[in-house]
N, C-alpha and C positions, 0 to 999 in steps of 0.2 A: 490472316487469322479470322476465323468466323466467331463473332461475339456470341451468337446464339449457342454455339457448341461449347464455348468456354463457360457460359452461365449454366448450361446444362450439367457440366461436370461439377461445378460448384454446388448446384442444387442437390445433386445426387450425394455429394459428400456431406452436406448439411443433414439430409434425411438419414443417412447412414449413421452419422454421429449421434443424432437424437435417439436412435434405436438402441445404441450401445451404451450401457450404464457407465462404463469406464470413460468413454469419450464425453458423455454428458457431464460427468463430474469434472473432467479436465476443462470443459468450457465454462463451468461455473466456479471453479476453484479460486481464481484471483478475487472474485467478488465476495465469496464466502470468507476468504482470509481477510479481506478488507473489513467486513462486518465484525469479525473477531478482533481485529486490531482496534477498531473503533471503541471497544469497551475499555481498552487500556490507555486511551488518550487522556492526559490530564485536562480537567476542565478549569475554567477560570476560578470557580468557587473553591476548587481543591487547593488553590495557592493562597487562600486567605483564612484567617481564624473565624470560627463560628461560635455563637453564643445562643443559648436557648433561655428565654426569660419567662418566669412564672407570673401569675396574676398579682397585681397590686405593687409592682416594683416602681411605678411612676414614670411619667413621660421624661422627666429630667434624667433619670438613670438610663432609660432607653437611648436617649440621644447621646449621652456620654459614651456608652458602650458601643454604639453604632459607629463611632469614629475609629474603632479598633478592629472591626470585623463585621461579618454578616450577623444579623439578629433575626431570630424567629420568636414570636410571641405565643404563649399558650395560656388557655383559660383556666386550667386547674392543675394541681400538683401532679396528679397521675399522668396526665398528658406530657407534662414537663419531664418527669422521670422516664417515661417511655422514649421520649426523644433523645435523652442523654444515653439511654441504654442501647440505642441503635449502633450500627457498626462503624459509623464515621466519627471524626474527631470533633466533638462538641462538648462544651462545658455549660452546665445549667446554673442559673442564678435566680434565687427566690428570696422571699421574705419569711421570717419565722413568726411565731405568734406574738412576739414583742416588737415586731416591725423592723428588726435588723436584717441585713442582707447576709446570705451565706451561699457557698458554692456547692453544687452537686456534681460529683464526678463518678464515672463508672470504674475507673482504674486503668484504662488503657489509652488515656489521652496523651498527647505529646507534651514534652516539657514546656514548650512555649505556651500551649493552651492552658496548662495548669498554673504556670507562674503568672501569666498575664491576667487571668480571671481572678486569682487571689489578690494580686496587686491592685486591680481596679476596685474590688470590693473593699479592701482596706482603705484606699484613698477616698472613696465615696462615703464610707462610714465615718471617717474622721474629718470630712469636709475639706480635704486637700486635693490639689490638682494631681492627677495620676502621674507618677514619675516614669512615664514611658514615652519615648520619642518615636513617632512614626514618620518615616520619610518614604517618598515614592521616587522611583527612577525609571527611565525608559531605556531599555537596552536595545531597542530597535527590532525585537522579535515580534512578528505578527502571527506566527503559526508555530505550533509545537514541533520541535525537531523530530519527534516520533512520527507525526503525521507527514512531515516533509519527506523524510527518508523512507518511511513505510510506503508512501505513495510511489516513490521512484522504484523501490525494490519490487513492489507488487506489479508495477507496469512492466518491469523486466521479466517477472515471472509469467505474466500474460503472454509475452512473446514466446517464451519457452513452451507454455501450454499449447499455444497455437501450433508450434512446430510438432509437438507430440500428436496432436489431432491429425495433422497432415501425414505424419509417419504411420500412424495406426490405420488410417484409411488406405494408404498404399499397401500395408501388410494385408488388409482385408481383401484388396484386389488380387494380391498374389495367392492368398489361400483359396479364394473362390475361382481362381484361374480366369478372372475377368480380363486381365491384360491380354491374354491370347485372343479373346473375342474382339477386343478393341482394335486389333490389327487389321480386321477385315471391314472396319467402318471408316467413314470419311474423316474421322477424328485424327488430327495430326498430333505428333508428340508435343510440339510446342503449345498447342491448344490444351492438351491434357495437363501439362505442367502449369500453364497459366490459370486454368480453372481450379486446379488443386491448390494453387498458391493464394487464391482469393481469401480463403479463411485465415491465412497467415497474416493478412493485412487488416481485414474487416474485424476479426475477433479482438485484437489488441486495441483498435480504435474505439470499439464499443465499450470495452473494459475501462479505457481511459476516462470516458465520461462517467461511468458508474462509480469508479474509484474516487474521482474528484468530488462527486456528490456525497459519497459515504464518509470520506475522511475530511470533508470540509475544505478541500483545496480549491480556493477561488482566487480571483485577481491575478491570474497568470495568463500569459499569451497562449491561447489554445491553438492558434495557427502554428506557432513554433512547435508546440508539443505534438500536434498532429503530423507535422513534417518529420519530426524526430522519430516518432513511432513508426511512420511509414518507411523511413530509411532503415531503421534498426530491424524492422520486421523481415528484411531480406536475409539477415543472419538466422532468424528463427525458421524461415522457409527452408534454407539450406540444411539446418539441423533436422527438420522434419523429413526431408527426402533422404538424408543420410540414414536416419533411423529406419525408414521404410526399405531401402535397398539392402541394408546390412542384415535385416531380420527376416526370418522365414515364418514366424508366428508371433502371437502377442507376448508370450513368455520371453522369447529372445529380444523382442522389441522393448520390453520393460527393462531387461538387463542392459541392453545397449543404451537405452534412454538414461539410465542412472549414471553411466560413465559420461555421456555427452552433457548431461545436466550439470555435473560438477565442472567440466571444462567451460561450459557456457556461463556459469555463475561465478567463477573464480575472479574474473576481472572486476565486476561491480563491487564485490566484497573487498577485493584488494584496493580498489580506488578509494574506499572509505578509510582504510587503515594505513596505507602506505603514505609516507611523506611525498610532497611534490617532487623532491629530488630523485625519488626512485620510481616515479610514475612511468618512465620509459620502459620499465620491465613489462608493462601491460599493453604497450602499443600494438602488439600482435593480435589483440582480441577486438573484434567489432563492438562487443558489448561495453568495452571500456569507453569508447567514444560516445556511444549512446548514453551511458550513465552520466558522463561529464556534461553532455548537452542538456539532458533532463535536469540535472542538478542546477546548472546555470539558469535554466528557464524558471524552475520552481522557486529559486531564491531571488528571482527578479534581476539577475545580473547579466542576462544574455542580450546580445544585439544580433540583428540578422547577419551582419558581416561576420561576427565571431562564430555564429551558429553554422554559417555556410562552410567555414573552414573545417569545423569538426565533422559535419556531415560528409564533406568531400573525403576526409580521411576514413570515415566509417565505410562509405561506399567503396572506396579504393581497396581497403583491406578485405571487405566482403567479396569483391570481384576476384581477388587473388585466390581466396578459398573456393569460389565458384569454379574457377578454371581448374583448380587442383582436383576437385571431386567430380567434374563434369563427366569424365569417361566412366567413372564408377556408377554414377547415377544413370547414364545412358544404357550401360550394360544391365544394371539392375531392373530397369523398366522394360527391357526387352525379354519377352517370354522365351524360355529355353525349349 
């Protein structure tokens, strides 16, 4: 195989994808979805109570309330009321003209915020210790489950999007009758397939880095993740060529892509909802093995030996599908 010719095919695909709005969106979709998901991730502050304190409450009151939640200080009553009126769950505490403490509420606060703020004010006013016991426990979670499984599912989505890009580039070649012209060039079919497949590997790897940064997924073995994405991308490449050879135009490509998308995504979704005793029902899908591998890596449970077994199963299942569709792909890439 000639590396220069393979890279030439990959470069042509990239330029063609950037000119097509649909393909450009497919290349950015996983990152855009990651940005959208980021807004829904719970923050550390969202898990604790918050209090807004007005002027003149005193340092002793501030330190007492700080033991029960986050505290923000405000210089005047108007600023305090504006803070309480904001959309989040915050109770305000201020002093009246006689020096007594009182609670300011908007009306949509949670029960815990209302009850605790009132209990604290009563206890401080009567010189009593607050009758609220606060305990801390470590459940071992270092990352939001939404971020963990969102990262995995978006990585799987990236593999599918890369397959779609390959498929629609093949369709473009068929519509422009470029495949016929390629038969009289030195380009071999293997070089054509290899060059077209590069986007199926490179695109998910780039998305992997971007999604990790967007969703705050760190402290994982990136070498294991890269190996898993590279192995799982083989199934995405097969998906792409199948879309390309089964479709004569973009409309039929979209229709075929919808069906193959459901088949491709059913295993990762099933892996999250099915009990381990029923997992064998998903062994037929390469994406099941890819999902399990990424899950173990992101959760910090994977070892190289364990990962090697999963990736061997993944590549083996993918090879069976490759053999099954090889004749159809070969015929579909041969101009009639």
